C-alpha positions in Angstrom: -39.8 91.9 10.4 -37.8 88.5 9.7 -36.1 87.4 12.3 -31.8 88.1 13.0 -30.0 84.8 12.9 -30.0 81.7 11.5 -32.1 78.2 12.9 -30.1 76.0 14.4 -31.8 73.4 13.0 -31.1 74.4 9.8 -27.8 76.1 10.0 -26.8 73.4 7.1 -28.7 74.8 4.3 -29.2 76.5 1.4 -30.7 80.9 2.1 -31.3 83.8 0.7 -29.7 86.1 2.6 -29.6 90.1 2.5 -26.7 92.5 4.4 -27.5 96.6 4.2 -25.1 98.9 5.1 -26.2 100.6 8.4 -28.4 104.4 7.6 -28.6 102.4 4.2 -25.7 104.7 3.4 -24.4 104.4 0.1 -21.3 103.5 0.0 -19.9 100.2 -2.1 -19.5 102.3 -5.0 -16.8 103.5 -4.9 -12.5 103.3 -3.4 -12.9 100.2 -4.8 -15.2 98.3 -1.7 -17.1 96.0 -4.6 -13.6 94.8 -4.7 -13.3 94.3 -0.5 -17.1 92.0 -0.3 -15.9 90.8 -3.8 -12.5 88.8 -2.3 -14.3 87.7 1.1 -16.5 86.0 -1.5 -13.8 84.4 -3.4 -12.2 83.5 0.1 -15.1 81.8 1.0 -15.3 79.4 -1.7 -12.0 78.5 -1.8 -11.6 77.8 1.8 -14.9 77.7 3.9 -17.0 75.7 1.3 -18.8 78.1 0.7 -21.2 77.2 -2.4 -22.6 80.8 -4.1 -25.5 80.1 -5.9 -26.4 83.4 -7.2 -25.6 86.9 -6.0 -25.9 90.7 -6.3 -24.1 94.3 -5.3 -26.0 96.7 -4.8 -24.3 100.5 -3.7 -25.8 100.1 0.5 -26.7 96.4 -0.2 -25.4 92.8 -1.6 -28.4 90.3 -2.0 -26.7 86.2 -2.2 -28.3 83.0 -2.3 -26.3 80.3 -0.4 -25.2 77.8 0.7 -22.5 76.5 3.4 -22.3 73.6 6.3 -22.5 76.7 9.2 -24.3 79.3 7.7 -24.2 81.2 10.6 -20.4 81.0 11.3 -20.5 82.1 7.4 -22.2 85.3 8.0 -20.4 86.5 11.1 -17.1 85.4 10.1 -18.0 87.0 6.0 -19.4 90.3 8.2 -16.9 90.5 10.3 -14.1 90.9 7.7 -15.6 92.9 5.7 -16.7 95.9 8.1 -13.1 95.6 9.6 -12.0 95.6 6.0 -14.6 98.9 4.8 -13.9 100.6 7.7 -10.1 100.4 7.2 -11.1 101.9 3.8 -13.1 104.5 4.7 -10.5 106.0 7.3 -7.9 106.1 5.1 -10.1 107.4 1.6 -13.1 109.3 3.4 -12.3 110.2 7.3 -15.4 112.2 7.7 -17.3 109.3 6.7 -16.8 107.6 9.5 -19.0 109.5 12.4 -22.0 107.8 9.7 -21.4 104.3 11.6 -20.9 105.3 15.3 -23.3 103.9 17.1 -24.9 105.2 20.4 -21.4 103.8 22.3 -19.1 105.3 20.9 -18.4 101.9 18.4 -18.5 101.5 14.6 -21.2 99.2 12.8 -20.4 99.3 9.3 -23.7 96.0 8.8 -27.6 96.8 10.1 -28.1 93.7 12.6 -30.7 91.7 10.8 -29.6 89.9 7.5 -32.9 88.6 6.2 -31.9 85.5 5.6 -35.0 83.7 4.3 -34.3 79.6 4.0 -34.6 78.3 0.0 -37.5 75.1 0.5 -38.2 74.4 -3.1 -37.2 75.0 -6.5 -39.7 77.9 -7.5 -38.5 80.3 -4.0 -34.9 80.3 -5.4 -36.1 80.6 -8.8 -38.0 84.1 -7.4 -35.3 85.4 -5.1 -32.5 84.3 -8.3 -35.1 87.1 -9.9 -35.3 89.1 -8.0 -31.6 89.6 -7.6 -31.0 89.1 -11.2 -33.2 92.4 -11.7 -32.3 94.6 -8.6 -29.6 95.9 -10.4 -32.1 97.1 -13.5 -35.1 97.9 -10.4 -33.1 100.9 -9.7 -32.0 102.1 -13.4 -28.7 101.7 -12.3 -28.9 99.4 -16.1 -31.2 98.1 -18.5 -29.8 94.2 -18.7 -29.3 92.1 -15.8 -26.5 90.8 -18.0 -25.0 95.1 -17.3 -24.3 95.4 -13.4 -21.2 94.0 -13.5 -20.8 92.9 -10.2 -23.7 91.1 -10.0 -24.4 86.5 -11.4 -26.1 88.1 -14.4 -23.6 89.2 -16.0 -21.0 86.2 -17.0 -17.8 88.6 -17.1 -17.8 88.9 -13.3 -14.6 88.4 -11.6 -17.3 86.3 -9.5 -18.3 82.6 -10.1 -20.3 81.1 -9.3 -22.2 77.4 -8.2 -23.4 74.8 -10.1 -27.1 75.4 -10.3 -28.6 74.7 -7.4 -31.2 72.2 -7.0 -33.3 70.2 -4.1 
């Protein structure tokens, strides 16, 4: 199983990350939940020095290729903030769904614990992960072409803007 943590030695690096909802429950496709994710990423870009190279929002997970001076801090803050906002949204719009996110201690856990961090060390690996991200909605048969999925860096009309091309 991949490490759940980012190595302190490589905390200031480019990573491919996957954040999945607890129980892989399909939750983002309604009640403006993709907007919560988008707003949080845009905030991190504008205020926390996050460089976003590629992304895709799926129904129960997101993939990102990002750089941050403190990638561990970004992961912690992004997951904490979005979990709080999305759980508030669920409480207001679909309260019966909340029980899916209860843990054994009776507390809510929105995100699964692992982030699947993969350090991007080569241009080839970056390109492989970029293709994976862009083709994820096609592979799931949500769209025919990557650029047709709105919540993706493959779509030039998406409100989330990506940073300049990555290079080692």
